[in-house]
N, C-alpha and C positions, 0 to 999 in steps of 0.2 A: 639152801644151796642153789646156785644158778644152773639150769639145764636139767637133763634127764639123768636119773641115777644110773650108775654103771655097776656091773659086777665087780667085786673088790679086786680080784686078780687082774681082770682086764684093765681096770682103772689104774692100778699100780704099774702095770707094764707100760701103758700109754704115758703115764706121768714120767717114768724114768726115761723113756725115749725122748719126750719133749724137753726134759731138763738137759739132756745131752746135746740136743741139736739147736736149741734156742739160746741166744746169748744173754738174754735179760728177761726180767719180769715183764717189761713192756712188750717184747716180742711174744712172750707166752700169752699175754692178754689179747694181742692182735690175732694170733693164729689159732688160739684154742678158747675163744670166748664161750663160756658155758661149762668149761671143764672144772674139776675140783681145784680149790686153791692149793698152791704148793706149801702154804703154811698151815699147820694144824690150827683148829679153832681155838680162840682164847678160852680161858677158864670161864665157867658158867656165871661167875659173879662179875666178870669184867664189864658186861653191858651196863649193869647198874652203877659200877664205879665210874665208867666213862660219863654216864648221864649226870652223876653228881659233880664231876669235874666241870662239865659243860654248864650246868646250873650255877655252880659257884663262880665261874668266869663271868657270867652275866650279872650275878649279884655284885661281885667285886667291881665290875665296870660301873654299875649303877651307883654304888655307894661312894666311889672315888670322888673326892672333893678337894679343890674346885676343878670344874671342867667348863670350858668356855661355851656359854649359851646352851649347855646340855643340862638335863635333869641331874641333880646331885643333892646332897644333904642341905644345901642352901635354898633350893627352890626348883622351879620348873624350867628355868632358862628361857629359851625361845618358844617353848611349848605351852599350849593352853589346855590340852587334853591329857597331859601326863604329869605325874609327880613320882616321888621316890617310892611311895607305897604301891602305886600301880606297877611300876617297873619290877618291884620285888614279887608281886603276885604273878606277873607274867613269867618271870624266871622260874618260879616254883611250878607253875602250870605246865611249863615246857619240859620238865624233867622226864615224864613218861614218854614224851616224843623222842627225846634223845636216846632213851633206852631202847625204844622200838627201832630206831635207826641203826643202833649198834647190833641188835639181834638180827635184823634183816641183812646185815653185812657179814655176819659170821660165815666163814667158809666160802665166801663169794669172791669173784673177780670183777673189776670194773667192766661194765657192759650195759647194753640197752635195757635188759631186764632189771638189773639192779637199779639203774638210774630211774626207771619208771616206778619201781617199788618205793624207793626212797622219796620220790616226789609225792606219791600218794600219801605216805606217812607225814611228810612235811605239810601238806594241805590240811590234814586232820589236826596237826599240831597248831597250825595257824588259827583254825576254828576254836581250839581250846584256849589259845592265847586271847582271842577276841572275847570269849565268854568271861575269862578271868579279869579282863580290863574294861568290861562294858563297852567294847567296840573300839578301843584305842589301839593303834598300831605301835606297840612297844618294841617288839623284837622280830618283825618280819624278815629283815635282812639277816639277823643273827641265826634264824632258823636255817637259812640257806648256807651261810658261811660256816658257822660252828657245827651245824648238822653234817655237812660234808666232811669236816675234819673228824668228827666222831666216827663216821664210816671209814675214813682213811686210817684212823688209828686202830680200828677193829681189824681191818685187813692186814695192815703192817704193824701188828702189835708187838712183835719180837725184834729187838735190835739185832742187826747183823753183827757177827764177830768184829770187834774193833770199832764199831760205830761210835763216833762222838755224839754228844747230845744234838748238835746241829745237824749232823748227817742223818740221824734218825728222824728228826723233825722234818728235814727236807724230803725224806722218803714218804712220810705220812702226808705231807702237802702234795707231793706228786701223785700219790695214789688217789687222794681226794680230787685232784685236778683231772685225772683220767676219767673218773666218774662223771664230773661236770661236763666233759666234752661230748658225752653221748646225749642223744635226744630223749626227752620224756614222751613216750608214745601216747600218753593220755592228756598231754597238755592242751589247754584250750587257748585260742588267740586272746592275748591280753592287750589292753591299752592303759597300762599303769603309768604312774608318775615317772618311775624309773625308766620305762621304755621310751616315753616321750623325751625325757632328758637325754638319753643315749643317742636318739636320732637327731635331736636338735643341735647338740653340742659335740657330737661325734666322739663320745667317750665310752669306755668299756663298761663301767659300772661294776656291780657285784658279780655279774655273770663272767665278765672277762677276768676279774680278779681271781675267781675260782679256777677258771680254765688255764690261767697262767701260773698256777701253783701258789697263790696267796703271797705275792711278792711283798706287799705292805705289812704282812705279819712276819714272814720269814726273813726278809732282807732289810726291812726297816724297823719294824717293831721289836723283834727279839734282840738285834744288836743294840738298839737304843736302850732297851731295858737293862741289859747286862752291863753296858757301858756306864749307865747311871749308877747301878749298884756298885760297880768296881771303883767308882770315884767317891763312894761314901754317901750317896744320897739315901735318905730314908725311903722306905718302900712306896709311900704315897707320892712323894716327889718324883721318884723314879718312874712311876706309872703315869703321872701327869706329863712328864717330859716325853715319855713314849708316845702318848696320845698326840702331843704337839709334833713330834717327828713324823708320825703318820699323816697328820693334817698338812704338813708343809709340802708334801709331794702328791697327795691324793686328789684326783678329780672327783670330789665327793658329790654324788648325784643328789643327796639330800640338800646340800648347800646350793647346788645349781638349780634345783627345782624351786627353792624358796627365793633365791636372790640372784640367779644368773651369774654371768661372768664377774660382775662386781663383787658378789659374795665369794666366789672362788678365789679371787685375788685377795680379798680381805682375810680369808681363812688361811691361805697358804703363806702369804707374806707376813701376816701378823704372828702366826705360829713360829715362823723362822726367826722373827725378831726376838721372841722370847728365848729361843734356844741360843741365839747369838749373844744375848745379854747374860748368859750363864744359867738359864733355866729358871723354873718357877721358884726355887729356893733362894735366889738372890734378890736383893732389893730392886735392882734394875730389871731383872726378869719378871718380878711380880708386877712392876709398873707396866711393862710391856704386855703382860697377860691381861691386866685390867683394861688396857686400851683395846686389845684384841676382842675381849668380851663385849665391851661397849659397841664396837663396830659391828659385830655379829648381831647383837640385840637390835641395833638400829635398823639393820637389814632384815630382821626376822629370820636369820639364817642359823640353822643348827647342824653341826657336823656329825650327823647320825651315822653316816657311812664309816667315818673314822672311829667312832665309838664301837661299832660292830667289829672292826678290825683290831681294836684294842682288846675286846673280849676274846677274839680268836688268838691273839698273842698270848694272853694270860692262860688260855686253855692249853696251848702248846707248851708254854713254860711249865705248867703243872705236870704235863706228861713227861717232860724232861726230868723234873725233880722227883717224880714218883713213878718211874717207868714200870709199866705192867709187863711182865715177861720174865720175872725171876731175878732181876737185878736193877739197881738204880743206875741211870746214865747221867753223868755230870756234863755240864757245858764245857766243851773243849774243842773249839773250832780249829 
């Protein structure tokens, strides 16, 4: 729990007063940072279940085949230090980290203390990932993106009355975004590839994606996934088309780092051509996909940021389909 424990009667009285005077959870977080959450803590096994959902999202993304210039069942794509077995080891190694993130978020509200605690856990998870992969960066971006969503799902674990699946997903994303907007008090100055790309090309990267509420998962990925399913696409094809929809609009810092503006143009325009041709399942779409992959491989460009956001999309989809909190919430936007 964030903040100093209060006597039960006093805490209840303050909470009732706050709920009467504040119009929204956002206002409550602003004016009463450190107070007890207005939601009861999730069941004791929820942290483990959220961790399994997060792990499975990473596994499903890694195994999805074909993906353009990414690690999949066919090979290593544009990577020389990664393969599918390494990606799977990384996903399994991160399950305890996701569980720790969920446990740290129980009963908490977004704030500096929670942000700092989650960052500390994330750094430990990154070290565990590096040990599992013998030093390869398999899921650094996913620790940030999916890890924040695990925290958001823990805090906003119960659907509000009448919530559609999309509305609940949006609330989870906004809660995670609130956490991301606070500073990590223990952060050290970094000069990472992502930071250099953000400064050079004036793009937001994973940090801005989180602070903005994960728009490429919530407003691009999920609608694309459900539209593909509604049109009768098999699950693998639906997920590939979802990845392509994310790629078509994302300023992917992984692509920019490896191939600059030429790589971004190749990724965005090539992905859109596949979708315009009817998607991966059509003959024309597959031809466009193959052309996209050749272009990315020639540039040594891998859309790793889009892959992380596909994993985030799959994680949110799992929450919608198996909503924890007493009832299943179906997609009904």
